[in-house]
N, C-alpha and C positions, 0 to 999 in steps of 0.2 A: 504494500500500500504506500502511495507517495506521501512525502512529508506535507503536512498542512499547518497553516498558521491561523490565528484568530486574534482580533483586537477586542478585549473585554474591559469592563470596569472590574477591578480587583481590589478589595480592601487591603490595607496595610497588614503585613504578616503578624504584627504584634497587637492588632486590634481585636477587641471583643467580637466584632462582627465576623472577622475571619476565623477566629477560633470556633465560634458557633457553627458557621457553615461547614467548616472542615470536619468537625465532630459529627454533625448530622450525616454527612456523606461518607465519613470514614476515610477521607483522603485529603492530603495537603498538597496542593498543586505547586507551592513554592519549593518544597523539598522533593516532590515526586514519590513520597512514601505514604503508606497506609498509617492511619492514626486510630487510637481506640475510638470506637464508634458509639455515640449516644443512641439509645433506643427508647421509644415510648413505653410507658408502663403497660404491661399486658401483651406486648408484642415480642416475639422471640427474636434473638439476635439474627438468626438466619433469615427470618421473614423480613425484618427491616433492611438487612443488607440487600436482599433482592428488590425491595421496594425503592431503593435509592441507587440501583445499578446504573440507570441511564445517566443521571447527572454526575455520578462519580467519574465517568469517562472524561468529562470536560473540566472537572474541578469547580469550586464555588465561584460564581461570576455573574455578571450581567452582560449579555451579548450586545456589542456595538457594531462590530464587523464579523459576520459569521465565518466559520472555517473556510479557508480557500487555499489553493495551490498557488505558488509563485509563478509568474511568467518565466519563460526559459531564459530571458535576457536580464533577470533580476536575481539577487541573492539575499541571504539573511542580513548581511551587513547593511545593504541598501535599505532593507525593510526597517531595521533598527534606527537608522538615521532618519528615515521618513517619519517614524513614530515620534522620535524626539523633537523633530522640527515642528510637527503638527501640535504636539502637546504644549510646546513653548508658546504657541500663538493662540491658545484657547484657555478660557478661564474655568475654574471649578464650578460645579453646579450644586447648589443646596437643594435637597429633596425634602418634601414634606414628610410628616409622620408616616412610618411604615406600618404595613399590615401583612399578615400571612393569609393568603387566599387561594382557593382552588381555581385553576385555569383549565377550561375545557380542552380535551385532547381529541385526536382523531378516533379514539376507541370509544364506542358507545357506552354511556353511563360511567366513564372513567374521567379523571382529571388529575393534573399534577399540581402539587402545592409549590407556591413561590412567595418570596418576600418581595413586596412591591411598594412604591410610594403611594400614599393615599390620594395625593393630589399632584400629579407630575407637572412641573412648571414648563412653560413654553421653551425655556432655554435648554431643557433636556432633549426635546425633539430636534432643536437646531444643532446641538452637538452631535446627535446620532446621525443626522443627515450629512454633516460635514465629514464625519469619520467614514461613512459609507462611500461617499464620492471620492474622498482623498485616496483611500486605499484601493479603489477600483483600478487605479493606474498600475498597480503591481500585481493584480489578480489575474491568473490564467483563466481563459474561458472555460465554462463547464463542458465536460464531455457529455455525450449522449447518455451514458450510464448514470452520470451524476444528475442530469435533468430527470431521467426516469425515476431515480430514487426519491425525488420530491413528489412523485405522483401528480403531475400537472393537471390531470383530469379532475382532481378533487379541489384544485385551487380556483379562486375567482379570476376574472379576466385581469384585474389589476395585479394580483399576486403573480400571475404568469408573466406579466410584463416586467415586474420587478425581478423575477427569477432570471429572465433573459438579460436584463440590463445590469443587474448587480449581483447575480449569483445566489440570491436568497430571496424568498418571497415575502418575508415579514420585516420589511424595511419601510422607512419614510412614513407614509400614512398608515401602514400596517404595523408600525413599531409599537411595542409595549415593553417598557423597562421591567424586567423581572429577574430575580435571583432564584433559580430553581432548587428545590429541596427534595423532591421525590420524582420518581417516574410517574407514568399514568397509572393510577390506582383506584380501586373501588372505595366508595365512602370517604373520599379525600377530606371532605369537610370536617370529619370527626377528628382528624389529626391536626388541623390548622391551629386550634387553640393551644394544643400541647406544645407545638413548635414555638408559637409566639411566647408562651410562658417560659419555655426553656431559654429563649433568647433574652428576655428581660431578666430572668434570674441569673444569667451569666454576663450581665453588664452591657448588653447591647442597648445603646441610648435610643431615645424616641425618634431622632431624626438621622438622616443619612447625608453624606457629602461625597459627591462624585469628584474626587480630587486627583485621580491618577488613571492612567491607561496601562493595561498589562498586555504584553505580547505573549501569547501562548503558542506552544509548538507541540505537534503530535508526530511521532515517528513510528513507522512500521505498524500502524494500527493500534499503538499503545495509548495510554492516557495522556491528555494534554498536560503540559507543564509550563510554568512561568519562566520565560527566558529573558525578559526585560520589563522594567517598570519605568514609566515616564510621568513625572508629576505634571499636572495641568498648570499652566500659567507660570 
């Protein structure tokens, strides 16, 4: 499997938010290592590990530029420079009070749980659009297999247009900032309050600040790891 990169919002490694997200997923994307995994009361360790398998592949994050392959005439050093230059020219974004909420998935009656801002500011959408368009310059076009994997027949006309233009259907007007905590699971709403309580009990403050961009890298189909962090502004 070819190497892929992604540009995500990633909390600082020493922050309560990062510790919370990494413990919920059982994986620290800064170190690339498994960490002792928190589990809800009444749920077995094996079951919770399976329920968090999908987001564990990517590490705790919020997507700004979805995973992509580099153009053949680009390399990682160029991508890092581009990340640093972009971050220097954009200010941090303060996000409103967070909540943990179910987000519908493509599986009937299932949803995944994510931490989201209660009232996303307009500056967040502007930053996401800038990230998407900036890194398109280094993104290789999707292959037919990559397009098929997105199941375009299930997408809206606008989502198909975004997939063709930007390599991902959920950008720009389709963008929703979220930090995924589980895969698509049944009765997701029952676990939301437990996750929110765990976050508060472990020092996650009431508000979020998007103050840095993380460059994540996936090699040989393994888990994504942080390879560079660039502070905004």
